[in-house]
C-alpha positions, 0 to 999 in steps of 0.5 A, a space after each residue: 158886668 159882662 158885655 150883655 149887661 149881666 153880672 159875670 158869674 166870676 164877679 162877687 162881693 162877700 161880706 166878711 165878719 168875725 168876733 162880734 161877741 154878742 154885738 150887732 153894729 148898726 152900721 153893718 146894714 149899710 156896709 154889707 147892703 150890696 154883698 151877695 153873701 156874708 161869712 162870719 168866722 166865729 165868736 158870734 155870741 147870741 143867735 140873734 146876731 146871725 138873724 140880723 145878718 141874714 136880713 142883709 144877705 145869706 150867711 155862712 158862719 162857724 163856731 168860735 172858741 167862745 160860742 156854745 149851743 149855736 149849732 154851727 160847725 167848726 169848719 164850713 164851706 161856701 161857694 160864691 161865684 167861682 170862688 170856694 171859701 173855707 171858714 174856721 175860727 182859729 187858723 194859726 198863721 204863719 203855719 196853719 195847724 195840720 187839721 186846717 191845712 188838710 181841710 184847705 187842700 182837700 176842699 181846694 179852697 181859694 180863700 180861708 176866712 178866719 177870726 180869733 186874733 181881733 186884727 185884720 189880716 190878709 196874706 196869700 200862701 200857696 195860691 190861697 188867700 187868708 183873710 181875717 176881717 178883724 174884730 166887730 164887737 163892742 168898742 174897747 180901749 185899744 182895739 180897732 174894730 173892722 169888717 171886710 169885703 172880698 171883691 172877686 173877679 175872674 182874674 183877681 180877688 181884693 180885700 177892702 177892710 172897713 173900720 167900724 169906728 170912722 177910720 178910712 177903708 184900706 184896700 189890699 
């Protein structure tokens, strides 16, 4: 908060989620309770998943490779605070495909949120923060489930990965 007691326009907490695959984990209500926006990076499943998330905070979501008839875009953008986020399901790091790179540079993204790999990931490249919150679907043997919170201030962005299966959070 600023000196006047009001929240600084640069400060924000954004919930990041991907790969729910038709499952809404009840713990998401508590995890995302104080975020100003939720970004879903695809493979949503039923439309009711997005409706559940919208009961917590406004949602921006994109189509994943297993989604059909949800009316979502392949690429989408959201501005929260002073940060501009691009959302796309498959990014292809370490070298994003040409179409993804063009969207990032044309849209002047601060953050790219993606999914698909089912693994949490955070990496800065060329002044852009790339974040995959991980897999948030049903429990599966050998797959760790997680979401993330993007914490923004005027000078910094941090990612907090939050396991959905009781492990300890990891700040990056």
